[in-house]
C-alpha positions as CSV (number, residue, x, y, z in Angstrom):
1,M,13.4,-38.9,-5.9
2,S,12.5,-41.4,-8.6
3,S,10.7,-40.3,-11.7
4,S,7.6,-42.4,-10.6
5,A,7.4,-40.7,-7.2
6,K,4.4,-38.4,-6.7
7,P,5.3,-34.7,-6.3
8,V,4.7,-33.2,-2.9
9,L,1.5,-31.1,-3.0
10,Y,1.2,-27.6,-1.5
11,R,-1.4,-26.9,1.1
12,P,-3.0,-23.5,0.5
13,S,-3.1,-21.2,3.6
14,S,-3.2,-17.5,4.4
15,S,-2.2,-15.2,7.2
16,V,-2.9,-11.6,8.1
17,L,-1.0,-8.8,9.7
18,V,-3.7,-7.1,11.7
19,V,-2.9,-3.4,12.4
20,S,-4.6,-2.1,15.5
21,P,-6.3,1.4,15.6
22,T,-3.0,2.6,17.1
23,N,-0.8,1.0,14.4
24,Q,0.4,-2.0,16.5
25,I,0.6,-5.6,15.1
26,L,-1.1,-8.6,16.4
27,L,0.9,-11.8,17.2
28,L,-0.3,-15.0,18.7
29,R,2.0,-17.4,20.7
30,R,1.7,-21.0,19.6
31,T,1.3,-23.8,22.2
32,N,4.2,-26.1,23.0
33,A,2.4,-29.0,21.4
34,S,1.6,-27.3,18.1
35,S,3.6,-27.0,15.0
36,Y,6.1,-24.1,15.3
37,A,6.0,-24.7,19.0
38,S,5.9,-21.6,21.2
39,A,6.6,-19.3,18.2
40,H,4.8,-16.0,17.7
41,V,2.8,-15.9,14.5
42,F,0.3,-13.8,12.7
43,P,-3.3,-15.1,12.7
44,G,-3.9,-17.6,9.9
45,G,-4.1,-21.1,8.8
46,A,-5.0,-23.6,6.1
47,V,-7.8,-22.9,3.6
48,D,-10.8,-25.0,4.5
49,P,-12.8,-25.9,1.3
50,Q,-16.0,-26.4,3.3
51,Q,-15.8,-23.0,5.0
52,D,-13.8,-20.9,2.6
53,G,-14.4,-22.4,-0.9
54,A,-12.0,-24.3,-3.0
55,V,-8.6,-23.2,-4.2
56,T,-7.5,-24.4,-7.7
57,D,-5.3,-27.5,-7.9
58,D,-3.5,-26.0,-10.9
59,P,0.2,-26.2,-9.9
60,C,0.8,-22.6,-11.0
61,K,-2.5,-20.9,-10.3
62,I,-2.6,-22.2,-6.7
63,H,0.1,-19.6,-5.9
64,F,-2.1,-16.7,-6.7
65,D,-4.5,-14.7,-4.5
66,S,-8.1,-15.8,-4.7
67,P,-11.4,-15.4,-2.7
68,A,-10.8,-18.6,-0.7
69,Y,-7.4,-17.4,0.5
70,R,-9.1,-14.1,1.7
71,L,-12.0,-15.7,3.5
72,A,-9.6,-18.2,5.2
73,A,-7.6,-15.3,6.5
74,I,-10.7,-13.6,8.0
75,R,-12.1,-16.8,9.4
76,E,-8.8,-18.0,10.9
77,C,-8.3,-14.6,12.5
78,F,-11.6,-14.8,14.2
79,E,-11.1,-18.4,15.3
80,E,-7.6,-17.8,16.7
81,S,-7.9,-14.3,18.1
82,G,-11.6,-13.4,18.5
83,L,-11.2,-10.4,16.2
84,L,-13.9,-10.3,13.6
85,L,-12.8,-8.5,10.5
86,A,-16.3,-8.1,9.1
87,K,-18.5,-5.2,8.3
88,N,-22.2,-4.5,8.9
89,E,-24.1,-4.8,5.6
90,A,-26.3,-1.9,6.6
91,D,-23.7,0.8,7.1
92,G,-20.2,-0.7,6.4
93,T,-18.9,-0.3,9.9
94,L,-16.8,-2.9,11.6
95,V,-19.0,-5.4,13.4
96,W,-19.2,-5.3,17.2
97,L,-21.0,-8.0,19.2
98,P,-21.2,-8.8,22.9
99,E,-18.2,-10.9,24.0
100,A,-20.4,-13.9,24.9
101,R,-22.0,-14.0,21.4
102,L,-18.6,-13.7,19.8
103,Q,-17.0,-16.5,21.8
104,E,-19.9,-18.9,21.3
105,A,-19.8,-18.3,17.5
106,R,-16.0,-18.7,17.6
107,R,-16.2,-22.1,19.3
108,R,-18.9,-23.4,17.0
109,I,-17.2,-22.3,13.8
110,H,-13.8,-23.8,14.9
111,S,-15.6,-27.1,15.7
112,Q,-17.3,-27.0,12.3
113,K,-20.7,-26.9,13.9
114,I,-21.8,-23.9,11.9
115,S,-20.7,-22.2,8.6
116,F,-18.7,-19.0,9.1
117,Q,-20.4,-17.4,6.0
118,R,-23.9,-18.4,7.1
119,W,-23.3,-17.1,10.6
120,L,-22.1,-13.7,9.1
121,K,-25.2,-13.6,6.9
122,R,-27.4,-14.3,10.0
123,I,-26.0,-11.3,11.9
124,G,-26.2,-9.0,8.8
125,A,-22.5,-8.9,8.2
126,V,-20.0,-9.7,5.5
127,A,-16.3,-10.7,5.7
128,D,-14.2,-7.6,4.9
129,T,-12.1,-9.4,2.2
130,E,-11.7,-6.2,0.3
131,G,-9.9,-4.7,3.3
132,L,-7.1,-7.3,2.9
133,L,-4.1,-6.0,1.1
134,P,-1.9,-8.8,-0.4
135,F,1.6,-8.4,1.0
136,T,3.9,-11.2,-0.3
137,R,3.4,-15.0,-0.6
138,W,5.6,-17.6,1.1
139,V,6.3,-21.0,-0.4
140,S,7.8,-23.8,1.7
141,P,11.3,-24.9,0.4
142,H,11.3,-27.9,-1.9
143,M,13.0,-30.2,0.7
144,V,10.3,-29.7,3.3
145,A,7.9,-32.6,3.5
146,K,4.9,-30.7,4.7
147,R,4.7,-27.8,2.3
148,F,2.5,-24.7,2.3
149,T,1.8,-21.8,-0.1
150,T,0.8,-19.0,2.2
151,Q,-0.8,-15.8,1.0
152,M,0.1,-12.9,3.4
153,Y,-2.2,-9.9,3.9
154,I,-2.2,-6.7,5.9
155,Y,-5.4,-5.4,7.4
156,F,-5.9,-1.9,8.9
157,M,-8.5,-1.8,11.6
158,P,-10.4,1.5,11.4
159,V,-8.6,4.4,13.1
160,E,-11.9,5.8,14.4
161,T,-12.2,2.8,16.7
162,A,-9.1,3.9,18.7
163,P,-10.9,5.7,21.6
164,A,-12.8,2.5,22.3
165,A,-10.2,0.0,21.3
166,S,-9.6,-1.2,24.9
167,T,-13.1,-2.6,25.1
168,P,-14.6,-4.3,21.9
169,F,-11.5,-5.0,19.9
170,V,-9.2,-6.8,22.3
171,P,-7.7,-10.1,20.9
172,T,-8.0,-13.2,23.1
173,T,-6.5,-16.7,22.9
174,D,-8.5,-19.7,21.7
175,G,-8.5,-21.2,25.1
176,G,-5.1,-23.0,24.6
177,L,-6.2,-25.1,21.6
178,E,-3.5,-23.6,19.4
179,H,-2.4,-20.4,21.2
180,T,-1.5,-19.3,24.7
181,E,-1.1,-15.6,24.1
182,A,-2.6,-12.9,21.9
183,A,-1.4,-9.3,21.9
184,F,-0.8,-6.2,20.0
185,D,2.6,-4.5,20.2
186,D,4.7,-2.1,18.1
187,A,6.3,-3.9,15.1
188,Q,9.8,-2.8,16.1
189,H,9.3,-4.1,19.6
190,W,8.4,-7.6,18.3
191,V,11.5,-7.5,16.1
192,Q,13.7,-6.4,19.0
193,Q,12.4,-9.2,21.2
194,A,13.1,-11.8,18.5
195,Q,16.7,-10.5,18.1
196,R,17.2,-10.9,21.9
197,N,15.7,-14.4,21.7
198,E,12.9,-13.4,24.1
199,I,10.4,-14.6,21.6
200,T,10.6,-16.9,18.5
201,L,9.8,-15.6,15.1
202,F,10.3,-17.5,11.8
203,P,11.5,-15.8,8.6
204,P,8.1,-14.7,7.2
205,Q,7.2,-13.0,10.5
206,I,10.6,-11.3,11.2
207,Y,10.8,-10.2,7.5
208,L,7.3,-8.6,7.3
209,L,7.6,-7.0,10.8
210,A,10.9,-5.5,9.8
211,L,9.3,-4.0,6.7
212,V,6.3,-2.7,8.5
213,S,8.3,-1.2,11.4
214,Q,9.8,1.3,9.0
215,F,6.4,3.0,8.7
216,L,4.2,2.0,11.7
217,T,5.8,3.2,14.9
218,G,2.9,2.7,17.2
219,T,1.0,5.1,19.4
220,P,2.2,8.7,19.0
221,A,3.9,10.2,22.1
222,P,1.9,12.7,24.1
223,G,2.3,16.2,22.8
224,S,3.5,15.0,19.3
225,G,0.4,16.5,17.6
226,D,-2.9,15.2,16.3
227,A,-2.6,11.4,17.1
228,L,-5.2,10.3,14.5
229,S,-3.5,12.3,11.8
230,I,-0.1,10.8,12.7
231,I,-1.6,7.3,12.6
232,E,-3.2,7.9,9.2
233,A,0.1,9.3,7.9
234,Q,2.0,6.2,8.9
235,R,-0.6,4.0,7.3
236,N,-0.6,6.0,4.1
237,A,3.2,5.7,3.9
238,L,3.0,1.9,4.3
239,R,0.3,1.7,1.6
240,E,2.4,3.7,-0.7
241,F,5.4,1.4,-0.1
242,I,3.3,-1.7,-0.8
243,K,2.1,-0.4,-4.2
244,T,5.5,1.0,-5.3
245,P,8.1,-1.2,-7.0
246,Q,11.6,-1.4,-5.5
247,T,14.4,0.6,-7.0
248,G,16.1,-1.3,-9.9
249,E,15.6,-2.7,-13.3
250,D,15.7,-6.5,-12.5
251,A,12.6,-8.6,-12.3
252,C,12.6,-8.8,-8.5
253,A,12.6,-5.0,-8.2
254,K,9.8,-4.6,-10.7
255,T,7.6,-7.1,-8.9
256,L,5.1,-5.4,-6.6
257,W,4.9,-6.5,-3.0
258,A,1.4,-7.9,-3.5
259,D,2.9,-10.3,-6.1
260,K,6.3,-11.2,-4.6
261,V,6.8,-14.9,-3.8
262,M,9.4,-15.9,-1.3
263,S,10.9,-19.4,-0.8
264,P,14.0,-19.0,1.5
265,V,17.3,-20.4,0.0
266,Y,20.3,-21.1,2.1
267,M,23.4,-19.2,1.0
268,G,26.0,-19.9,3.7
269,K,27.1,-18.5,7.0
270,I,28.5,-15.3,8.3
271,A,31.4,-15.0,10.8
272,D,29.2,-15.5,13.9
273,G,27.9,-18.8,12.6
274,R,24.4,-17.7,11.7
275,A,23.0,-18.9,8.4
276,V,22.0,-16.5,5.6
277,Y,18.8,-17.1,3.5
278,R,18.1,-15.2,0.3
279,L,14.6,-14.4,-0.6
280,D,14.7,-13.7,-4.4
281,S,13.6,-17.2,-5.3
282,P,9.9,-18.2,-5.6
283,G,10.8,-21.9,-5.1
284,Q,11.8,-24.7,-7.4
285,D,8.3,-25.3,-8.7
286,L,7.8,-21.7,-9.8
287,R,11.0,-21.2,-11.7
288,G,10.3,-19.9,-15.2
289,Q,6.8,-18.7,-14.2
290,N,7.6,-15.0,-13.9
291,R,7.3,-15.0,-10.1
292,Y,10.0,-13.2,-8.1
293,G,10.8,-12.3,-4.5
294,D,13.1,-9.8,-2.9
295,K,16.7,-9.5,-4.1
296,E,17.7,-6.7,-1.7
297,R,17.2,-8.4,1.6
298,V,18.1,-11.6,3.4
299,V,17.2,-13.3,6.7
300,V,20.1,-14.1,9.0
301,G,19.7,-16.5,11.9
302,I,19.8,-20.0,13.2
303,L,17.0,-22.3,12.0
304,G,16.8,-25.9,13.2
305,K,14.6,-28.5,14.9
306,E,14.7,-26.4,18.1
307,G,13.1,-23.5,16.3
308,A,14.5,-20.1,15.2
309,K,17.0,-18.0,17.0
310,S,18.8,-14.7,16.6
311,L,16.9,-13.8,13.4
312,E,17.3,-10.4,11.7
313,V,16.6,-8.9,8.3
314,R,19.6,-7.3,6.6
315,K,20.5,-5.9,3.2
316,R,22.0,-8.6,1.1
317,S,24.8,-6.2,-0.1
318,E,25.9,-5.8,3.6
319,V,26.2,-9.6,4.3
320,K,29.6,-11.3,3.8
321,I,29.5,-15.1,3.5
322,V,32.4,-16.8,5.1
323,P,34.0,-19.8,3.4
324,R,33.2,-23.1,5.1
325,E,36.8,-23.9,6.0
326,K,37.1,-20.6,7.9
327,L,34.1,-21.1,10.2
């Protein structure tokens, strides 16, 4: 690139891992015609300045959490899945509205006919942005033409909604505009399906699901004890993990999960031909800015124009790169 060429700008976006009342994770399946065709993704999308507020254009500060990122995550989740992560101003409980009212508002907000925040105010609600826990940021690699800086969050739906979860808090597709499926499932089951190539997950999704699956194991089996207590214990373990630094003295280990920035870097291939991507780099534009990722883990798999295949998350110390001439 010549010195006179304009740098590629990042598009701010956000995404949210929605945890059901029974500790399952929501994924949406993209349409064949969309970007990341047919892949399973978390709800989320680009920040809309008109709906969510502006994100700074400072090349360094743009990669930090802010109110616009949070509101975008809540709005996009509603538009894409029909789940409204908002609380009643009167009593702080999660908002529930009749399905017809929700779907009408969902369509009008998606088509920019009404403001998401004004609609919330009209129904006496407020977006539960405080309920979003930052859980890594992902920056598109430098060579990618269309680049995003994506703030990831995790959101725990109230456990007390579990007995009625089958009725008012069921995700639905957006009618095929961007997604064809919307479902909760155990994090480990999503990971296993991706490893068997039954579904397509990209590095951010497989990585975060693999982390979450260590703690959230889904609905407790009958006879295993107080279900609500078990669900809360799983959540508390995950919350503790998120706020605890990794073991080690290097900068990556000392960086909390809320502040980690990942921009996958190709390392080489292992014996079966799959590529290995390290996650310790925040990306070329953030070098020297005291931003760090995860030095312990790598994503292994096949990434190409056809999508992502055979992805898994492994310990970096356990992966052996094979010299190119031996492949």
